[in-house]
N, C-alpha and C positions, 0 to 999 in steps of 0.2 A: 533319806538313803532312799534308792529304791523307789523313786515316787514312778516313775517310769513302768512300772512291774505291775503296776495299775491296772493300765490298757492293757498289758497280755493276759491279766486274770479274768477281763471281762472276755475277751478272745477267745482263751481257754472253756471260761462259759460257755461261749456261742456254740466251739466246735461240738463241744460235749452233746449241748442239743441239736445239732441237728446232725449228729451221727447214729445218735438215736432214733432218729426218723428213719423207715426202713424205704423210705422215698429216696431218700439222698441213694441208695446202696444199689438201686436200679440204673444206677451211670457211674460204672466201677472205675471210671477214670476220675472223676471227681471225688468219690469214697474215698480210692486211694490218697488223691491230693490234700485232704480235710484230714485222712487216720497218718498224714505223714505230719501236718504239719499242728493237729492236736499233741503226738511224738515227742515232736521236736520242743514244745514248751512243757510238757507234763515234767521235768525234771526241774526247771525252772519257779514253775508253782509248788511245788512240792518243797523245795530248798526255802522258798520268801514264808512261805505258812510258819515253815518249822523258824526262821527268823524272825518273824515276828511274835509268836509265841514263846520264844525265849527271852524276848525284849519285855514280854507283858510279866514272864513269870519274874524276871529279874528286877523288875518294879517292884514286886509284889514280894521278894526277899528284898526288897532293901526296907519297903515299911516293916516288914515283923522284924528285922534287925536291930529296930531302935531298941523294939523291947526285949528282946531273946538276943544276946550277939552270936546266938550259936551259931544264925544265919547268915553270919558277913560270910564264914568259910562256906556257904552255899552259892551269897550274890557270885565271888571268886569263879567258884566253878561254872555256873549258865553263863556270865560272861564271855571265858573262854573259850568256851563252847560257841559261842554268837558268834567270837572273832573269826572261827572253822569258816562256819556258814556265811559269814561276810566275804570271806574269802573267795569259798564255792562258788556265792553265786554272783560275785564280780563275775568268773570264770565263763560262770555257763551265761552270761549278759554279750559277752563278747562275739563278735558278729561269727558265723562258721562258715568254713569254705561249704559252699553249694557245691563241692563233687562228692562231698565226705562220705556219702552212701555210695557211690557208685565203684561196680567193677571196674575191672584196669584190665590192661593191656601191658606184660612186662616182656623187655626186651633186654635181651643181655647179646655183647658184643665182645667176640675175644679182642684184648689189644696189644699191648707191646708184648712179648714173650714167643711169642709163633706157637710153634704144637704145646710149650707149658702152658701160655694164654689160654688156648683154647680147651683144656684139662678143667683147667680152675672153670675157666664160662657153663661147663658140667658141671662142674661143682659146687656154684652158685647157684643152677636152676634146679638142682638136685631138694638145696637150700627150702627154697620157696616151695619144693613141689610140697617136702614137708610140713613144712611150719602151716602150710594151706590145710594138710593134711591132720593136722592138730588143730587148728579152731575151726574143721567143719567142713573148710569152703570149696566149691570145687575148680577143679582143672581142666586146660585143654589141649594140648601145644598144636597151635596154629601152623606155625613156621619153621622149618630147622633146618640149618646147617651143616652136617656131621663134620668133623675132621677127619683125617687119615688115623689116627693116633687114636681116637677116640676123643671124648668133649663136641664141644661146639664150637663153630667157627660163627654162630649167629643164631639165635633160638626168638620164638615168640612166643607167648604162651599166655591164654587167656584163663584169668582167674576171678571167682564168680562167689558170694556168697550166698546162701541157700534161704531164701525168704528176705524178712524187714530186718535188717542188725541193730542191735542197740545204738542210741546216737554214740557217736565216736568209736565203735567198731566195726564201721564198712570195712570192705578191702582196700581203698584211696584213702580212708581217710586214717589208715596203718601202713600201707605199703609206699603213700609216696617220699615217705623219707631214705627209701630204699637208691632213690637216684642218684647217679654222679661212678666216677670211677672210684672201681673197689679194686685195691693192692693186694697181692700174695706174695710171703715170703718163705721158701721151703727149698729143700735139694728134689729135683726134680729125677725121676724113676730113670733118666737118661741119664742124669751126672756120674759120673766114673769116681772125680775125686773128691766126692762129696758136698761141695760148694753151695752155698745159700744162693740164689736167684730170686731176683723180684719179677713181676709181670704183671699185668692188670685187665680187667675189661672194665668195658660201660653196661650200666643199668640204666635204663628206660623205664619209665613208669607215666602210664598213659591214662587216664579216667573213661572208658570205653564209652563212645559218644553214641548217641539216638539216632535215629534217622531223623526224626524232626530237630534235631541240636542242629545239623551239618547238613545244610543242602548240598547235593554236589551235581553241576552239570554236564552233565554227559560229552556236549560239545567241549570240554574244558580237559576231558580224558586224552589219553593214547593207551590205547589197549595193546598191547603185544604178546605175541603166545609163541612160545619156543618150546624143545623137548626138554623133558625134566633128565635128571643126573645126581646120582648120588657122589659117595665122596671116593675120591680119587679119579674124578668123571665116566665112570661106569655108566652107561647108559640103564636105567632102570624102567624105560617107557617108550611103548612107539611110536606114542601118538606126541600131537604138539598139545600137552593137556598145559601147561604148565606157563603162567598170567605173568605179565610185568605192565604194572599200570602206571602211567607219569601220569603227574596234576600239573597242567599246562602253568597254569598262573605264578603258583608255588614250584615247580618244579620237581616236588616230594616225590620220590620214587619207591612205590613198593612190588613187590614179587613175590611169590609164592606156588608152590609146586610142590606141595604132599598130599595133595586128596587128588582122587584116581582121572576127575574128572575134570575137561577145562572150566565149567560153571562155575564147579563146588570153589576153584583153584581163585574165581575172580571174586565168587562172591567173600572170601575170606581174606583175599587182597582187598577190597572195598570197606571190609572192618576196620582191618587196620590204617587205611588211609584217613577215614572218618576222624579214628582216636589221637591222628598226628595233627590232623588240620584245627580238631579243634582244640587240642595243646596250644597250636599257632598261631589260636585266637585267643586263647587266654593268654599268653607273653605278650602280645601284642594290646591286650588291654591293660597288664601289669605293667606294660612299659609308661602306663600314663600315670598310674595308681602311686600312692604314696610307697616310703621307704619300707613301711613296716609291714606292703601288700608284698612288697616286691621279696621282702626276705623267707615269706611262704612258701614262694613260687621256685624257691633254688635249687629245690629236690630234683625237678626232671632236667638239670642242666648238668650233662655226663662230662663238661671238662672241672665239674669239681671232687678233687679225690675227698671223696667219703669216710672210708674205711680202709684197714691195716688186717689181712688175715696171717698171724704169724707161727707157724707152722712147729716150731724148734722149741717154742717158749708157751704153745696151747694158748696163744695172745690172740684178742679182738680187741682192735682200739677204732672208737668211733670218732675221727678230729674234731666234728664240730660237736661235738658237747664236751671232749673229754671221756668217756666213758669207755672205762677198759676193764676187762674183766680175762680169767685164765679158765675158759669154759669153751676154745676153740671146737673142738670135736662134737662137742652137744646142740653147739650154736650150728654147726656144716649140718647135724640130723636135724633141723629143724628147730630147735628150739630160741627162738626169735624173740620172745618175749620183753623179756629186759632191755634187750641192745635198745628196740624201738620203742620202750617205753619211756628211754632214755631222753630220746628224740621228742615225743608228745612232751614229755613233761619240762623239757627247753624251748618249747613250741612254745606251750602256755606262759610260763613265766613271759614271754618274750611280749606275747600279747598282753597279757596282764599293763609289762610298764609300759608300753604302747596305749592303752587305755586310761591310762592317767590311775 
């Protein structure tokens, strides 16, 4: 079992040797690439060595148990621990999502429910901002269209990790499960009869693309400029600084008006466009992939209802994995770890099952 790991042991040792060479660090790009691969392999190699060590210990304990029955109990304990390591190692060997270490652009759009939906979109934005603050990520609101009564008709926020996150703790690795339709059940502030209303907001999570990942031909873009406006149509700008970019081959349209200059708005719009084009390319590749792979990218499908936030019962429910908890107030304050971990665990179990 795990014979293929021996090749990874050799690769890990070679990476360790190369990273110890000062000459390698003269090229920062190469050093980062080698360091990233070394960090990916280290948990696998550590678990594999422990797995082998437990195997040797079990054999030794069995030999000793022939003469001393007291060692039989130790054999049982060592075998149980090795079984745990077997499952852990199998999971580590499942191919990782190549985008797990990426930062993301998270988009929230009000849906059914009018002003109440916009208010809920604002609640979701605050939830993600508070969660990012809890785990030490940086956030930047790129573009936002506020509603008349508060909240957001739509808002885009960049979420970035600080430094190199541990395996499985990158921004995309954690937030990719948030994509889909989020439904809220509560009594709106404008409801005089105290009736519970249901509304929804859509969340789209995109791994942020680097310039080298997505090539954009200037000839494929139509750039329109217009005057920025705030809630209620009030003019907040006397110059044509807002920018709308249409990617002609795909029909994707991105607009940005939050920055003061036309150049800044164009750069922010291009940033969102690159992320959307990368997501579109991933979806096209996934259509040609296996059912198991396709199931991993449903997280960016805004048509799928993923979660319900029930205020009267203080309940949050994730419909994909059967998660349910009665601490909605804490979740909306950024305590999202348990909800996200339930999705991570379900995804890991599915990957293990698919791997046989």
